[in-house]
N, C-alpha and C positions, 0 to 999 in steps of 0.2 A: 538167616532171617532178620529182617531190618527191625532194630529197636530204636525207641526214643532215646535221644540223648539230650542233656540240660545244654542250652546254649545261649548265648548273649548275642542280643541285636540291638543295634543303633541305627537310627535313620536321621539323617539329615537333610532339611528341606529348606530352600532359599527363594524369596520373592522379591522382586525389584519393581517398583511402582513409584510414581511423582511424576510432577509436571515440571518444575524448575530446578528438581532436585531427586535423586535415586535414594530410595530407603530400602536397606536389606534387612530382611526378616530371616533369623534363623531359629529354628526350632528342632528340638531332638526329644525324643522318648526311649525311657529305657525299658526293657521287660526283664524282669530279676528271674534267674536262671530256676529251675525245678528243684523242690527240696524233698527229700525223702526221709527224713527224720527229725526229730524236736522232741521235747520234754515230754515223756509219756506217750509217744506216738512212733511208730515205724510204718512205712509204705513197705507193700510187699514186692520190693523188686527182687528177690528171690524167686519169685513165681512169674516173674517177668512183666509184672504189673507195675507201671510207673504213674497213672492217672486214671481218672475218672470221666469218660466221655459224655457231652451234655444231653444227648437223647435219652429216651425213657429206656430204663430197666424193669422188667416185668418178673416177679415170682411167682412160679406156678410148682405143681407138686406131681411127685411120682406117682401117687394114689390118693383115695379117697380118705383113706385113713390118715395118709399125712395131711391131708388138708383139712379133715374136720379137726385133727389132734392139735396143728401147729399154727393154723391161722392167725389167733389170739395172740400168740407169741410173736407174730413177724409184723404186724400192723404198726406197732410202736415204734421201733427201730426203723423202719423202713421210713416212715414219716418224718424221724430225724433227720436221716440222711438227706431227704429231700428239703427240708426245711434249712440245712446249713449248707447245701452244695448248690441248692436250685436244679438239680439234676432229678426229673420223674423216677419214682420208684414206686411201682404200684402191686401191691397183692392182689392177685386174681385168683378165680375158681379153675383155672385150666390143668389138666392133666398132662402130664408129657412124659411119656415112656422111654425117653432119650437113655441109653445104658450109662451107667457111671464111667465105662471105658472111653466114651466119648464126649465132646464138647456139645452141648445143646445150642439151638440156634442164637445168634447173636444178642446178647444182652438179656438172655434168658438165665433165672436162677432156678433151678430144679431142687426143691427140698423133699429129702426121704425121711421116713420115720422108720427107724430099722435096729435090730438087736447087733449091740457090739459091733458096728462098721469096722473098726480097726483089731478086733478078735480080743481085745482087753477089756475089763468092766470098766464103764464110766467115761469111756473116751468117746466122744463125737470126733467128725472128719469133714475136712473142706477140700474140696478138687477145685480149685479155680482155674480158668482159663484167662488166656490174654490175647488182645490182638496183636498179631505180629508186625502189621503195619506200622503202629503208631503207640504199642505199649500201653494202650488202655485196657481195663477191665472188660473182660468179653462177656463173662458168667461162669456158670458151671454147675457143680453140684454141691449141696449140703445133706452131711447125713448125721442125723441126730438120734443119738442113742434111746432106745425106748426104756432102759432101765431108770432113766432119771425120774420115770412116772411109776412103773412096775416093781421098784425095790424101794420099801418104805423107807424114810428119812435117808436117802441117798446121800444128800449134802449134810444135813444136819437133823438134830432131833426138833429142831423148831420149825413148825409146820410154814410160817411166816417167811423164815429164812431158806428153807427148802424150795418153796415158790419163787421166791427172789431169784436164787441161784439157776433154775431151770430157765426162767426168762434170760438170765445174763448168758448162759450156755448156747441159748438161740441166736441171742444178739452177737454173741463172739463170733460163733460160725458165719452169720451173714457179713460181720465186718470183713472177713477173708475174701469175701467174693466180691466184694467192692474195693478191695486193694489195702487192707489193713493188716499188718504183721503182728506179731507178739513184740512189745516193746522192753522186753525184759534187758537189764542193763547191768555191768558189774558195779554195785553200789559200795559194796564193801572191799574191794580193791584185791579180791584173790583170784582175779584173772578169768574168772566164770561168771556170766549171767545165769543165774540159777533160778529155779522156779520160784513164782512169786516175788523176785527180786525185780520189783518196778518202783518207779518214782510214783508218790502218793501225793493226792490233794486232800488235806484235810483227813488224813488217815486212809483216804480212798484209792484204791487201786484202779487204774484204768479196766475197763471191761476186756480189753485185749490182751491183758496181761495173763502170761501162760502159767499154771492152766486154767486159772479163772481170776477174775478181779470184780469191781462193779460194786453198786449199792446193793444192800441186802435188806432192805426195809420193803414194805409191800407196796409203796409208791414209787420206790425207786428201782427195784429191779427190772431189768430188762432195757435199762436207758444207757446210751454212751454217756461217759463222763466228759468232762471239759477237756482233757487230754485227748481223748478218742475224737472228739467234736473236731478239734483242730486237726487232727489227721484228715479227717474227711474233707475239711475245706480246703486244705494243700493238695489233696489228689485230684479236686475240681480245677484248683488254680494251674496245676500242672498239665494239664490238657493242650496238646498244641505247642508245648515249650521243649 
């Protein structure tokens, strides 16, 4: 399967013009190679994703329950992705019954509201697909654990924090479908990138940090942090490189 490779391209062009003398113009341009990680962000190359294509991605739902429950949690992060990348990301009312074993049509993200998709309490799942021709994010499936709502105080005994973390969980899984991976890194030098071991900005871990990160205030929950946004920008910049 063809995969996108980082490459460097240099073009030289010359123009000769003049009446009594020739003037030579030399112009050159350089396109920086693709990047796949930076402080607090990591692109999901392990899933075959290297970039985010410029044409529209649509968020659809596996059933009406998922649509009713999760639409409010998706509009904010979808708008953030669009704002920082220029790539349209639209939350629709469409129902798509593509099974989770198959990739949906190109640039569709199918959202499911389901009990323990990984078989363990409190874990949601992302099933990203990628375009084998150019390594861009294709779409795929997001499976959100219903227990975030049905188990009281799943994340915290503080209702505000609990709701913020629900929003962060949905935002996190959407991030995987557009090409972001966990940015955990070995900060303590023990040779292992452990859970929650991510760089912070003002004490805030990236929302893509595993198993979770992000803001925990009512106004901040469900938003990509500056580190996450830098990764999204790079995904868009990588397209075609």
